[in-house]
C-alpha positions as CSV (number, residue, x, y, z in Angstrom):
1,X,18.7,14.6,-12.2
2,X,17.6,16.1,-8.8
3,X,14.2,14.8,-7.8
4,X,12.0,16.1,-5.0
5,X,9.7,13.4,-3.6
6,X,6.7,14.8,-1.7
7,X,4.6,12.8,0.9
8,X,2.9,14.9,3.7
9,X,1.1,12.1,5.5
10,X,1.5,12.0,9.3
11,X,1.5,8.2,9.8
12,X,3.1,5.1,8.3
13,X,1.1,3.0,6.0
14,X,1.5,1.2,2.7
15,X,1.8,4.5,0.7
16,X,4.6,5.7,2.9
17,X,6.5,2.5,2.7
18,X,6.2,2.6,-1.1
19,X,7.5,6.2,-1.1
20,X,10.6,5.0,0.8
21,X,11.0,2.1,-1.7
22,X,10.9,4.6,-4.6
23,X,13.5,6.8,-2.9
24,X,15.7,3.7,-2.4
25,X,15.4,2.8,-6.1
26,X,16.1,6.4,-7.3
27,X,19.3,6.5,-5.2
28,X,20.5,3.1,-6.4
29,X,20.0,4.4,-10.0
30,X,22.2,7.5,-9.3
31,X,19.6,10.2,-8.9
32,X,19.9,12.9,-6.3
33,X,16.8,12.8,-4.1
34,X,15.3,15.1,-1.5
35,X,12.1,14.4,0.5
36,X,9.5,16.9,1.6
37,X,7.4,15.6,4.4
38,X,5.6,16.3,7.7
39,X,7.7,17.3,10.7
40,X,8.4,14.3,12.9
41,X,6.6,11.7,10.7
42,X,8.0,8.1,10.6
43,X,8.9,8.5,6.9
44,X,11.2,11.4,7.8
45,X,13.3,9.3,10.2
46,X,13.5,6.3,7.8
47,X,14.5,8.5,4.8
48,X,17.2,10.2,6.8
49,X,18.5,6.7,7.4
50,X,19.1,6.5,3.6
51,X,21.4,9.6,3.8
52,X,19.2,12.0,1.9
53,X,18.2,15.6,2.6
54,X,14.8,15.8,4.3
55,X,12.8,19.0,4.4
56,X,10.1,19.0,7.1
57,X,6.9,21.1,7.1
58,X,4.3,21.7,9.7
59,X,1.2,21.6,7.5
60,X,-0.4,22.7,4.2
61,X,0.5,26.4,4.5
62,X,4.2,25.5,5.3
63,X,4.2,23.2,2.3
64,X,2.9,25.8,0.0
65,X,5.5,28.4,1.2
66,X,8.3,25.9,1.0
67,X,7.5,24.8,-2.6
68,X,6.9,28.3,-3.8
69,X,10.3,29.4,-2.5
70,X,12.4,26.3,-3.1
71,X,11.0,23.9,-5.7
72,X,12.5,25.7,-8.7
73,X,15.9,24.2,-7.7
74,X,14.8,20.7,-8.6
75,X,14.5,19.1,-12.0
76,X,11.3,17.2,-11.3
77,X,8.8,16.5,-8.5
78,X,7.2,13.2,-7.6
79,X,4.0,13.6,-5.5
80,X,3.2,10.5,-3.6
81,X,-0.3,11.4,-2.3
82,X,-3.3,13.5,-3.5
83,X,-2.4,16.2,-0.9
84,X,1.2,16.3,-2.2
85,X,-0.1,16.6,-5.8
86,X,-2.2,19.6,-4.7
87,X,0.7,21.3,-3.1
88,X,2.9,20.8,-6.2
89,X,0.2,21.9,-8.5
90,X,-0.9,25.1,-6.7
91,X,2.7,26.3,-6.5
92,X,3.6,25.4,-10.1
93,X,3.4,29.1,-11.2
94,X,6.3,29.7,-8.9
95,X,8.5,26.7,-9.6
96,X,7.5,25.8,-13.2
97,X,8.9,22.2,-12.8
98,X,7.4,19.0,-14.1
99,X,5.1,17.1,-11.7
100,X,4.6,13.4,-11.6
101,X,1.8,12.1,-9.4
102,X,1.8,8.5,-8.3
103,X,-1.8,7.6,-7.5
104,X,-2.3,4.5,-5.3
105,X,-5.9,4.8,-4.3
106,X,-9.1,3.9,-6.2
107,X,-11.4,6.6,-4.8
108,X,-13.2,8.2,-7.7
109,X,-12.0,11.8,-8.2
110,X,-14.7,14.5,-8.5
111,X,-15.0,18.2,-9.1
112,X,-13.8,21.0,-11.4
113,X,-10.9,22.0,-9.1
114,X,-9.7,18.4,-9.1
115,X,-9.6,18.4,-12.9
116,X,-7.6,21.6,-13.0
117,X,-5.1,20.0,-10.5
118,X,-4.7,17.1,-12.9
119,X,-4.2,19.4,-15.9
120,X,-1.4,21.1,-14.0
121,X,0.2,17.7,-13.4
122,X,2.5,16.7,-16.2
123,X,2.1,12.9,-15.8
124,X,0.1,10.5,-13.7
125,X,1.4,7.1,-12.6
126,X,-1.3,4.6,-11.7
127,X,-0.3,1.5,-9.7
128,X,-2.9,-0.7,-11.4
129,X,-5.1,-1.0,-14.5
130,X,-8.0,-0.4,-12.2
131,X,-6.7,3.0,-11.0
132,X,-5.9,3.9,-14.6
133,X,-9.4,3.1,-15.7
134,X,-10.9,5.3,-12.9
135,X,-8.7,8.2,-14.0
136,X,-9.4,7.8,-17.7
137,X,-13.1,7.8,-16.9
138,X,-12.5,11.2,-15.2
139,X,-10.9,12.5,-18.4
140,X,-7.3,12.3,-17.3
141,X,-4.6,11.8,-20.1
142,X,-0.9,10.9,-19.8
143,X,-1.2,7.9,-17.5
144,X,1.4,5.2,-17.1
145,X,1.0,2.1,-15.1
146,X,3.9,1.4,-12.7
147,X,3.0,-1.0,-10.0
148,X,4.0,-1.1,-6.3
149,X,7.3,-2.6,-5.1
150,X,8.1,-5.6,-2.9
151,X,11.5,-5.5,-1.1
152,X,11.8,-8.8,0.8
153,X,13.9,-8.9,3.9
154,X,15.1,-11.7,6.2
155,X,12.3,-12.2,8.7
156,X,12.9,-12.5,12.5
157,X,11.2,-15.5,14.0
158,X,12.0,-14.4,17.5
159,X,10.4,-11.1,17.0
160,X,7.4,-12.7,15.3
161,X,6.9,-14.8,18.4
162,X,7.1,-11.8,20.6
163,X,4.6,-9.9,18.5
164,X,1.9,-12.6,18.9
165,X,2.8,-13.5,22.5
166,X,-0.2,-11.8,24.0
167,X,-2.5,-14.1,22.2
168,X,-2.7,-17.8,23.0
169,X,-1.8,-19.4,19.7
170,X,-0.6,-22.8,21.0
171,X,-2.0,-25.6,18.8
172,X,-3.8,-23.0,16.7
173,X,-3.5,-22.1,13.1
174,X,-3.0,-18.4,12.5
175,X,-5.1,-16.4,10.0
176,X,-4.3,-12.7,9.8
177,X,-4.7,-9.4,8.0
178,X,-2.6,-6.2,7.8
179,X,-5.4,-3.6,7.3
180,X,-6.4,-0.2,8.7
181,X,-9.7,-0.1,10.6
182,X,-11.3,2.1,8.0
183,X,-14.4,1.7,5.9
184,X,-12.7,1.1,2.6
185,X,-10.9,-1.8,4.1
186,X,-14.3,-3.2,5.4
187,X,-13.2,-4.8,8.7
188,X,-16.8,-5.7,9.5
189,X,-17.0,-8.1,6.7
190,X,-13.8,-9.7,7.9
191,X,-15.5,-10.2,11.3
192,X,-18.5,-11.8,9.7
193,X,-16.1,-14.1,7.8
194,X,-14.3,-15.1,11.0
195,X,-17.7,-15.7,12.7
196,X,-18.7,-18.0,9.8
197,X,-15.2,-19.8,10.0
198,X,-15.6,-20.3,13.8
199,X,-18.7,-22.3,13.1
200,X,-16.8,-24.6,10.8
201,X,-13.7,-25.1,13.0
202,X,-12.2,-24.2,16.3
203,X,-8.5,-24.7,15.6
204,X,-7.5,-21.1,14.6
205,X,-7.1,-17.6,15.8
206,X,-7.4,-14.4,13.7
207,X,-5.0,-11.5,14.2
208,X,-5.9,-8.1,12.8
209,X,-2.9,-5.8,12.6
210,X,-3.8,-2.1,12.1
211,X,-5.7,0.7,13.6
212,X,-8.1,3.4,12.5
213,X,-11.3,5.3,13.1
214,X,-13.5,2.2,13.3
215,X,-11.7,0.5,16.1
216,X,-14.4,1.0,18.7
217,X,-17.1,-0.2,16.2
218,X,-15.0,-3.3,15.3
219,X,-14.5,-4.2,19.0
220,X,-18.1,-3.8,19.7
221,X,-19.0,-6.2,16.9
222,X,-16.4,-8.6,18.2
223,X,-17.9,-8.4,21.7
224,X,-21.4,-8.8,20.3
225,X,-20.5,-12.0,18.5
226,X,-18.5,-13.3,21.5
227,X,-15.3,-13.7,19.3
228,X,-12.9,-12.3,21.8
229,X,-11.1,-15.7,22.1
230,X,-10.8,-15.9,18.2
231,X,-10.6,-12.4,16.8
232,X,-7.7,-10.3,18.2
233,X,-7.1,-6.6,17.4
234,X,-3.3,-6.3,17.5
235,X,-3.0,-2.6,16.7
236,X,-0.4,-1.0,14.6
237,X,2.9,-2.9,14.7
238,X,6.0,-1.6,12.8
239,X,7.9,-4.2,10.7
240,X,4.8,-6.5,11.0
241,X,6.0,-8.6,8.1
242,X,7.9,-10.8,10.6
243,X,4.5,-12.4,11.4
244,X,4.3,-14.0,8.0
245,X,6.6,-16.6,9.4
246,X,3.8,-17.8,11.7
247,X,0.9,-17.3,9.3
248,X,-1.2,-20.0,7.6
249,X,-3.5,-17.7,5.6
250,X,-3.4,-13.9,4.8
251,X,-6.7,-12.2,4.2
252,X,-8.0,-8.9,2.7
253,X,-11.6,-7.9,3.0
254,X,-11.4,-4.5,1.2
255,X,-14.3,-2.9,-0.6
256,X,-11.9,-0.5,-2.3
257,X,-8.2,-1.2,-3.1
258,X,-5.9,0.5,-5.5
259,X,-3.7,-2.6,-5.7
260,X,-3.0,-4.3,-2.3
261,X,0.7,-4.1,-1.4
262,X,0.2,-6.3,1.6
263,X,-0.9,-9.1,-0.6
264,X,2.3,-8.7,-2.6
265,X,4.2,-9.1,0.7
266,X,2.2,-12.3,1.4
267,X,3.3,-13.6,-2.0
268,X,6.9,-12.9,-1.5
269,X,6.9,-14.8,1.9
270,X,4.8,-17.6,0.3
271,X,1.7,-17.3,2.4
272,X,-1.6,-18.3,0.8
273,X,-4.0,-15.4,0.2
274,X,-7.8,-15.0,0.4
275,X,-9.1,-11.6,-0.6
276,X,-12.1,-9.8,-2.1
277,X,-12.1,-8.8,-5.7
278,X,-11.9,-5.1,-4.8
279,X,-10.2,-2.8,-7.3
280,X,-6.6,-3.9,-8.2
281,X,-6.8,-7.0,-6.0
282,X,-8.3,-8.9,-8.9
283,X,-5.3,-8.1,-11.1
284,X,-2.7,-9.6,-8.7
285,X,-4.7,-12.4,-6.9
286,X,-6.3,-14.1,-9.9
287,X,-4.5,-17.4,-10.4
288,X,-2.4,-16.8,-7.4
289,X,-4.9,-17.0,-4.5
290,X,-8.6,-17.1,-3.7
291,X,-10.9,-14.3,-4.8
292,X,-14.3,-13.6,-3.3
293,X,-16.9,-11.1,-4.1
294,X,-16.9,-7.8,-2.1
295,X,-18.8,-8.3,1.3
296,X,-19.2,-12.1,0.7
297,X,-18.2,-13.1,4.1
298,X,-19.5,-16.7,3.6
299,X,-17.3,-17.2,0.6
300,X,-14.3,-15.8,2.4
301,X,-14.9,-18.3,5.3
302,X,-15.1,-21.2,2.9
303,X,-11.9,-20.3,1.1
304,X,-10.0,-19.8,4.4
305,X,-11.3,-23.2,5.5
306,X,-10.1,-24.9,2.3
307,X,-6.5,-23.5,2.8
308,X,-6.4,-24.5,6.4
309,X,-7.8,-28.0,5.7
310,X,-5.5,-28.7,2.7
311,X,-2.3,-26.7,3.2
312,X,-0.1,-28.9,1.0
313,X,-2.6,-28.5,-1.9
314,X,-2.2,-24.7,-2.0
315,X,1.6,-24.7,-1.6
316,X,2.0,-24.7,-5.4
317,X,-0.3,-21.7,-5.7
318,X,1.8,-19.8,-3.2
319,X,5.0,-20.8,-5.1
320,X,3.4,-19.4,-8.3
321,X,2.5,-16.2,-6.6
322,X,6.1,-15.9,-5.3
323,X,7.5,-16.4,-8.9
324,X,5.2,-13.6,-10.1
325,X,5.9,-11.0,-7.4
326,X,9.7,-11.3,-7.6
327,X,9.7,-10.7,-11.3
328,X,6.9,-8.2,-11.8
329,X,7.3,-6.1,-8.6
330,X,11.0,-5.9,-8.0
331,X,12.7,-2.6,-7.0
332,X,14.9,-2.7,-10.1
333,X,12.1,-3.1,-12.6
334,X,9.9,-0.5,-11.1
335,X,12.7,2.0,-10.8
336,X,13.6,1.4,-14.5
337,X,10.1,2.3,-15.5
338,X,10.2,5.5,-13.4
339,X,13.6,6.5,-14.9
340,X,12.3,6.1,-18.4
341,X,9.3,8.3,-17.5
342,X,11.5,10.9,-15.8
343,X,13.9,11.0,-18.8
344,X,11.0,11.6,-21.2
345,X,9.7,14.5,-19.2
346,X,13.2,16.0,-18.8
347,X,13.8,15.8,-22.6
348,X,10.5,17.4,-23.3
349,X,11.3,20.2,-20.8
350,X,14.6,20.9,-22.5
351,X,13.2,20.7,-25.9
352,X,15.2,17.6,-26.9
353,X,13.5,15.2,-29.4
């Protein structure tokens, strides 16, 4: 089977990493895989490193032209983002191939044109029950839940130390998040939680890895609360997982979240998790970490304080989270689910029972 994976995002975030993992799984299963992506994007370079053919486009019009002209040569297309789904759906009269859309976000879809796009899509993969419910409420059929993947790697302690070197962490516990500075991640609630925590104890620093449109707003709030010695904006750091080696607690303050792949990473590296109950986070964190209501900064501060105060007590919880993630979110199990879905679509396309 020859599969075209489509992801036209410019940057490198969780969705792009999951796209790469999907490609890795498909290759290991013996599929022939090509990638359609934005010219010069990080995903392009990383995918080429896997030895696959990468087709680069400059933008939406370039994507439409390319798909209308070339997509008929593939057996199936996997759209990894809403924009990719649009490109594949609009050009379907030209290529006529099955479209699978993997939806990772929990934004509520709206509008007649969006419904038409989904009707043109042959099957939708939701990464959580939460995402599936949102789509079902929008009237979308043919939804399969296939969750995100965790691919653990050997972490580099030297690099981890270098990453945090600009912050004075000596004698301090490290609390951190990997989260874009965007509204749906709610970084301002995270600042409020850290402010509350700083009133309880003075033996920690908070490292916020990620960037985004709210950076200036977030920095202003840090300045206003005089948290500059505590709350540090670290910016975007590639391969940031190395920092898990130094971390005492991992946090998520999202107000919307399809699943939370960074939490899965924390699980696989056995770091205790404190998060809000936004979207799919409830599904993965319940029984494996601390859950707080959305925007409840006081509860987040209290939970972080408990973990910092009694680290041994929560080691068993982190072990339980590890056991869960390596069994339910492995590359092999996720790929097997995709292969079953792809085979069903291929059989239907060829008229086989």
